[in-house]
KEBA-393071 format. One record per residue (C-alpha): residue in one letter; x, y, z. Coordinates in pm, 1 decimal, always signed. Each point is the difference from the previous one (the first is absolute). Layout:
SITE,rest,xx,yy,zz
SITE,A,X,Y,Z
...
***
This chain:
SITE,rest,xx,yy,zz
SITE,M,-2.0,-1.0,+1.7
SITE,Q,+300.3,+233.1,+44.2
SITE,D,+79.9,-23.5,-370.9
SITE,F,-362.8,+86.4,-86.3
SITE,A,+0.8,+294.3,+236.7
SITE,H,+322.8,+137.1,-139.1
SITE,T,-108.2,-49.7,-362.1
SITE,I,-346.3,+150.6,+43.7
SITE,A,+139.6,+293.7,+199.9
SITE,A,+226.1,+89.9,-294.7
SITE,W,-278.8,-60.8,-252.7
SITE,L,-256.4,+215.8,+187.8
SITE,S,+253.4,+276.5,+41.5
SITE,A,+31.8,+7.8,-377.7
SITE,Q,-379.0,+11.3,-36.1
SITE,L,-31.6,+297.8,+238.4
SITE,P,+219.9,+280.5,-135.6
SITE,G,+63.4,+274.0,+253.3
SITE,V,-61.7,-233.9,+294.8
SITE,P,+290.7,-85.7,+225.8
SITE,P,+131.1,-362.6,-29.5
SITE,V,-277.7,-239.7,+104.2
SITE,E,+50.2,-242.6,+291.2
SITE,I,-190.9,-326.8,+11.8
SITE,V,-90.8,-143.1,+344.0
SITE,D,-234.9,-255.8,+153.5
SITE,T,+21.3,-241.0,-292.9
SITE,T,-201.0,-322.0,+32.8
SITE,E,-128.4,-267.1,-241.2
SITE,P,-326.2,-171.7,+98.5
SITE,A,-21.2,-372.7,-55.5
SITE,Q,-310.2,+13.3,-222.8
SITE,G,-10.2,+90.5,-368.2
SITE,F,-28.7,-235.8,-292.8
SITE,S,+34.8,+225.0,-299.9
SITE,S,+265.1,+247.0,+123.1
SITE,R,+237.7,+71.6,+284.8
SITE,T,-142.4,+255.9,+237.6
SITE,I,+241.3,+212.8,+192.7
SITE,L,-109.1,+257.4,+257.6
SITE,F,+232.5,+288.2,+83.4
SITE,T,+19.6,+364.6,+99.5
SITE,A,+177.0,+267.0,-209.3
SITE,R,+146.9,+290.7,+194.2
SITE,W,+145.1,+332.1,-98.1
SITE,R,+35.6,+310.5,+219.6
SITE,E,-296.8,-16.7,+236.7
SITE,E,-212.9,-189.0,-254.2
SITE,E,-99.8,-363.3,+44.7
SITE,C,-188.4,-185.5,-273.0
SITE,P,-124.8,-358.5,+68.5
SITE,L,+3.6,-193.3,-326.6
SITE,V,-52.4,-348.3,-144.5
SITE,A,+207.5,-145.7,-283.8
SITE,R,-153.3,-271.8,-221.8
SITE,I,+276.1,-185.1,-186.1
SITE,Q,-60.6,-250.5,-282.1
SITE,R,+70.3,-364.7,+85.1
SITE,D,+50.0,-298.7,-217.6
SITE,V,-339.9,-173.0,+19.6
SITE,A,-142.0,-327.0,-132.5
SITE,V,-340.7,+141.2,-95.7
SITE,P,-17.8,+212.3,-321.2
SITE,M,-283.6,+207.8,+148.2
SITE,L,+231.0,+118.6,+280.0
SITE,A,+301.8,+70.0,-219.8
SITE,D,-23.5,+377.8,-34.9
SITE,V,+44.6,+217.0,+305.8
SITE,F,-122.6,+301.4,-197.8
SITE,H,-339.5,-160.3,-56.2
SITE,Q,-90.4,+110.8,+353.3
SITE,H,+164.2,+336.0,-60.6
SITE,R,-212.1,+63.1,-311.9
SITE,V,-317.6,-103.8,+178.6
SITE,M,+57.6,+219.7,+306.9
SITE,T,+102.8,+293.8,-214.7
SITE,A,-319.8,-26.2,-203.9
SITE,I,-210.0,-33.4,+320.3
SITE,A,+156.9,+314.4,+144.9
SITE,A,-36.8,+192.9,-326.4
SITE,N,-369.6,-79.9,-42.3
SITE,S,-145.4,-18.5,+350.3
SITE,A,+36.5,+84.7,+364.1
SITE,V,+31.5,-368.6,+96.2
SITE,K,+243.8,-44.9,+286.3
SITE,V,+317.5,-158.2,-132.1
SITE,P,+365.6,+77.4,+71.7
SITE,I,+156.3,+276.4,-211.7
SITE,I,+283.8,-115.5,-222.2
SITE,A,+293.4,+232.8,+34.6
SITE,F,+281.4,-145.9,-217.9
SITE,T,+52.7,-266.0,-262.2
SITE,E,+314.3,-157.7,-146.1
SITE,N,+8.9,-233.2,-298.9
SITE,D,+374.0,-51.0,-0.5
SITE,P,+79.5,-332.8,+173.3
SITE,A,+361.5,+110.5,+60.7
SITE,I,-93.7,+217.6,+302.0
SITE,V,-110.0,-273.2,+245.3
SITE,G,+4.1,-304.9,-229.1
SITE,A,-356.5,+30.0,-132.7
SITE,P,-252.4,+268.2,-94.2
SITE,F,-183.5,+163.5,+289.1
SITE,F,-237.4,+270.4,+106.3
SITE,I,-27.7,+192.9,+327.4
SITE,M,-324.7,+106.1,+160.2
SITE,E,-110.9,+175.1,+311.5
SITE,R,-20.6,-208.3,+318.5
SITE,L,-336.8,+19.5,+171.0
SITE,Y,-77.2,-76.6,+361.0
SITE,G,-298.6,-181.5,+136.9
SITE,R,-100.3,-355.2,+87.3
SITE,V,-79.3,-289.6,-221.6
SITE,P,-199.5,-314.4,+96.5
SITE,S,+240.2,-292.6,+19.9
SITE,D,-19.3,-298.4,-231.1
SITE,F,+214.3,-229.2,+213.0
SITE,P,-96.0,-26.5,+278.5
SITE,S,-347.5,+56.2,-143.7
SITE,Y,-188.9,+319.4,+86.6
SITE,H,-281.8,-237.9,+93.5
SITE,Q,+217.1,-143.7,+272.8
SITE,Q,+206.8,+271.9,+165.1
SITE,G,+136.7,+353.0,-42.5
SITE,W,-139.6,+348.2,+4.4
SITE,F,-281.9,-77.3,-242.2
SITE,A,-125.4,-300.1,+197.3
SITE,D,+16.0,+214.9,+313.8
SITE,L,-228.7,+270.1,-135.5
SITE,P,-362.2,+25.1,+118.9
SITE,V,-223.5,-170.4,-255.5
SITE,A,-151.6,+328.0,-120.4
SITE,E,+343.6,+145.8,-72.5
SITE,R,+106.7,-317.7,-174.8
SITE,T,-304.5,+30.0,-224.8
SITE,R,+72.9,+369.6,-64.9
SITE,C,+357.6,-83.5,-108.8
SITE,W,-136.6,-261.8,-237.8
SITE,W,-244.5,+234.7,-161.1
SITE,N,+244.3,+289.1,-12.2
SITE,G,+229.8,-222.4,-201.6
SITE,V,-284.8,-71.4,-240.8
SITE,E,-84.5,+366.0,-33.9
SITE,E,+358.8,+83.8,-89.0
SITE,M,+0.0,-287.6,-248.0
SITE,A,-317.7,+142.2,-158.6
SITE,R,+189.5,+326.0,-66.7
SITE,L,+266.5,-211.1,-177.0
SITE,H,-265.3,-172.3,-212.0
SITE,R,-154.0,+330.3,-108.0
SITE,I,+312.6,+90.3,-199.8
SITE,D,-69.0,-34.8,-372.4
SITE,W,+161.5,-318.4,-122.7
SITE,R,+141.1,+188.2,-297.8
SITE,C,+236.4,+176.9,+241.1
SITE,F,+195.8,-327.7,+4.6
SITE,P,+77.6,-54.2,-372.1
SITE,F,+300.8,-218.3,+86.4
SITE,L,-242.9,-256.4,+151.2
SITE,S,-258.8,+0.0,-276.8
SITE,G,+169.0,-241.2,-242.2
SITE,G,-124.2,+225.5,-278.3
SITE,T,-370.6,-63.2,+73.7
SITE,E,-240.2,+277.2,-80.8
SITE,T,-299.2,-161.1,+177.4
SITE,L,-84.7,-11.7,+366.5
SITE,P,+233.7,-259.9,+163.7
SITE,D,-238.3,-262.6,+131.9
SITE,A,+39.6,-322.1,+202.9
SITE,V,+122.9,-189.4,-307.4
SITE,F,+267.3,+265.6,-55.9
SITE,Y,+110.6,-46.7,+363.3
SITE,L,-2.0,-378.0,-19.8
SITE,D,+199.3,+7.7,-321.9
SITE,H,+253.9,+270.7,+94.1
SITE,F,+73.7,-96.8,+353.3
SITE,V,-154.6,-325.8,+126.1
SITE,G,+62.7,-193.4,-320.2
SITE,N,+355.2,+133.4,-41.5
SITE,W,+91.6,-81.5,+360.5
SITE,F,-147.0,-350.9,-44.7
SITE,E,+208.4,-65.8,-309.5
SITE,W,+310.3,+73.9,+202.1
SITE,A,-119.8,-185.2,+310.2
SITE,R,-109.0,-319.2,-176.6
SITE,N,+349.4,-38.6,-155.5
SITE,S,-141.4,-222.7,-279.9
SITE,K,-188.3,-216.1,+251.0
SITE,S,-376.7,-65.8,+1.4
SITE,F,-233.2,+125.0,+277.3
SITE,P,-351.3,-102.3,-109.4
SITE,V,-182.7,+167.7,+290.8
SITE,I,+164.8,+336.7,-88.4
SITE,E,-35.2,-45.6,-375.7
SITE,D,-371.0,-82.1,+25.6
SITE,A,-65.6,+290.6,+236.1
SITE,L,+182.8,+245.9,-223.9
SITE,T,-197.1,-123.4,-306.5
SITE,T,-330.1,+27.0,+188.5
SITE,L,+69.7,+352.4,+128.7
SITE,K,+109.3,+130.9,-338.0
SITE,A,-307.3,-155.5,-172.3
SITE,N,-241.4,+145.3,+252.6
SITE,A,+146.0,+341.3,+72.7
SITE,P,-263.1,+260.1,+86.1
SITE,P,+2.0,+337.7,-178.7
SITE,A,+220.9,+255.6,+171.6
SITE,A,-205.2,+285.4,+149.8
SITE,A,+326.3,+189.1,+65.1
SITE,S,+369.9,-52.2,-51.4
SITE,G,+322.3,+153.4,+117.6
SITE,L,+323.8,-76.7,+174.0
SITE,V,+7.3,-334.1,+177.1
SITE,W,+233.3,+27.4,+303.1
SITE,N,+23.4,-379.6,-10.5
SITE,D,+124.6,-35.2,+356.8
SITE,A,-288.3,+172.1,+176.6
SITE,R,+15.8,-97.6,+363.4
SITE,L,+24.5,+140.6,+347.1
SITE,G,+372.1,-93.0,+8.1
SITE,N,+65.0,+242.7,-285.5
SITE,T,-183.3,+287.1,+167.0
SITE,M,+174.9,+238.3,+241.7
SITE,Y,-214.4,+161.6,+266.8
SITE,E,+49.5,+291.1,+237.2
SITE,S,+211.1,-83.7,+304.0
SITE,D,-282.2,+107.8,+235.3
SITE,G,-311.8,-26.7,-215.0
SITE,T,-187.7,-182.8,-273.9
SITE,G,+76.7,+235.7,-292.9
SITE,V,+196.2,-129.7,-299.1
SITE,V,+355.5,+141.4,-36.5
SITE,S,+80.7,-180.8,-322.4
SITE,L,-73.3,-291.2,-231.4
SITE,L,+316.3,-204.2,-59.5
SITE,D,+160.3,-237.0,-251.6
SITE,F,-111.5,+21.9,-362.7
SITE,E,+253.7,-244.3,-143.7
SITE,V,-264.5,-199.2,-192.4
SITE,A,-266.5,+263.1,-68.9
SITE,T,-199.5,-46.0,-318.5
SITE,L,-340.8,+97.3,-143.0
SITE,G,-348.2,-142.7,+53.7
SITE,P,-326.4,+38.5,+192.1
SITE,P,+22.8,+138.2,+355.3
SITE,E,-174.9,-311.1,+128.0
SITE,V,+327.9,-190.7,-59.9
SITE,D,+168.4,+199.4,+285.8
SITE,L,-307.2,+3.1,+220.2
SITE,A,-37.7,-380.2,-15.8
SITE,H,+372.9,-37.3,+67.5
SITE,W,-37.0,+233.6,+301.5
SITE,V,-272.6,-224.5,+144.0
SITE,Y,+162.0,-329.3,-92.9
SITE,L,+335.9,+87.1,+160.1
SITE,D,-177.4,+22.7,+335.9
SITE,E,-83.1,-364.4,-46.2
SITE,I,+358.0,-81.8,-105.2
SITE,F,+157.3,+163.4,+308.5
SITE,S,-248.9,-171.7,+235.5
SITE,E,-171.0,-319.0,-111.8
SITE,N,+276.1,-106.5,-238.7
SITE,F,+251.5,-0.2,+285.7
SITE,G,-233.8,-145.4,+260.7
SITE,V,-34.7,+337.7,+180.4
SITE,P,-342.4,+104.0,+140.9
SITE,R,-142.4,+291.4,-196.9
SITE,I,-36.4,+319.0,+203.9
SITE,D,-325.5,+193.5,+14.0
SITE,G,-59.9,+322.2,-184.6
SITE,L,+116.6,-90.3,-353.6
SITE,P,-295.5,-8.5,-238.5
SITE,R,-53.7,-287.1,-243.4
SITE,G,-278.1,-136.3,-220.2
SITE,P,-312.5,+215.2,-49.9
SITE,E,+113.9,+254.0,+263.6
SITE,A,+319.9,+67.7,-189.3
SITE,V,-171.0,+19.8,-339.8
SITE,A,-263.4,+240.7,+134.2
SITE,G,+273.0,+228.7,+128.9
SITE,F,+190.1,-18.6,-327.8
SITE,E,-314.5,+92.5,-193.4
SITE,H,-59.3,+297.7,+229.3
SITE,I,+356.7,+129.9,-39.9
SITE,Y,+16.8,-59.2,-377.8
SITE,G,-354.1,+118.8,-63.9
SITE,R,-107.3,-297.2,-214.2
SITE,A,-124.1,-355.3,+32.6
SITE,M,+246.4,-287.1,-5.9
SITE,P,-220.5,-299.3,-93.6
SITE,H,+290.3,-220.0,-108.5
SITE,F,+219.1,+20.6,+306.2
SITE,S,+14.8,-378.6,+47.6
SITE,Y,+162.2,-18.9,-341.7
SITE,Y,+284.5,+228.0,+120.3
SITE,M,+32.8,-205.7,+322.3
SITE,A,+68.1,-297.2,-226.0
SITE,V,+255.9,+203.7,-191.9
SITE,A,+175.0,+91.5,+328.9
SITE,A,+0.5,-360.5,+111.0
SITE,L,+140.0,-112.6,-333.8
SITE,K,+275.7,+260.6,+9.6
SITE,I,+113.1,-95.1,+352.1
SITE,L,-1.4,-372.2,-94.4
SITE,I,+218.4,+76.8,-300.5
SITE,L,+241.7,+202.0,+217.6
SITE,S,+44.8,-313.7,+213.3
SITE,V,+102.0,-225.4,-288.0
SITE,R,+361.3,+120.4,-34.2
SITE,S,+204.6,+203.6,+244.1
SITE,Y,+70.6,+358.3,-102.4
SITE,A,+169.0,+100.2,+323.9
SITE,N,+351.9,+9.9,-143.7
SITE,E,+141.9,-157.1,+318.1
SITE,K,-185.9,+249.3,+219.6
SITE,H,-172.0,-156.0,+301.1
SITE,M,-336.8,+133.4,+106.8
SITE,G,-17.8,-189.7,+330.6
SITE,A,-340.7,-133.7,-89.4
SITE,P,-142.5,-289.6,+197.1
SITE,A,-104.5,-316.0,-178.3
SITE,A,-322.2,+52.0,-192.9
SITE,L,-283.6,-247.8,+31.0
SITE,P,+9.2,-274.6,-261.2
SITE,D,-237.8,+50.8,-297.4
SITE,F,-132.7,+334.1,+139.1
SITE,L,+72.7,+192.2,-322.5
SITE,V,-147.5,-267.2,-225.8
SITE,D,-312.0,-27.8,+214.0
SITE,R,-48.9,+380.5,+11.0
SITE,L,+22.2,+16.9,-377.9
SITE,A,-259.7,-276.6,-34.3
SITE,H,-222.0,+179.9,+252.7
SITE,Y,+4.4,+334.2,-176.2
SITE,L,-38.2,-156.1,-345.5
SITE,A,-310.8,-185.6,+124.9
SITE,E,-133.4,+320.4,+157.8
SITE,F,+47.1,+183.2,-326.7
SITE,K,-166.6,-270.7,-206.9
SITE,A,-293.9,-19.7,+238.1
SITE,G,-54.5,+373.2,-24.5
SITE,R,+6.1,+25.2,-379.4
***
């Protein structure tokens, strides 16, 4: 880390003409991060202190995680076209010679994030909240996500694949789920996944709206105030794409099941699901969502595919053992629910 601090100090000094030489202190690298290295540090000059985060490209196995600037482009477009709370990107560097790979630097925000492991259903500040505050956090995250989804999808031309029509569920299944599956299957056959993907593509409902799909919408990617329930920032847009907002909303609901039932952890009270969740979504988005069970099946399919082949690049999440067959059973459950409601 000393080499990084020295190199970035010199590089930042060159980016800030007229500023005294920059000093880098408090440099740490969190254990998490699949698509890039994340290094936290503070830049100092005179009496100024600027907490920053560097995201550095890593060699990755998954093609969809191969470009550190994908997240940069998404976050830049979000900031340029909305007031959605995301970190501000301060600097970029394409030259790999500086620190060994391309990188960008963004502001470091402060708040608290619900823990994945140990699960926020089990322990930590989120589990310790009164039920009403827990519920308020959950809905505040949805409301911030709704602002994200209101950005015109055409503000993200680098995600459109050249389409001139509203990106629907089939677009999403082709451009993200299908592509990830082709990598994950590694020329092997997975009939349950193949059949589900075929069924969902053949029965996709018309898209009432479309926009940016965060693609990792969950409490663990939402930073909240240190002493409140307000959202400080939405985080991590490494695999953002386009599609109906329901893709993210279903993922938001389904991940509560993943971090509780999937790991044998009792689900805490205050997190909406089923008709209660859908009714709240319809109120916030101002329209009916009659096909929500379809998108729950899409979420279940996506998570099952993510389990087929490791994309952790030797990073260890510290996750407990998941229950056998949970993901397959959940996919079957939501596919049946969708078919029954057609």
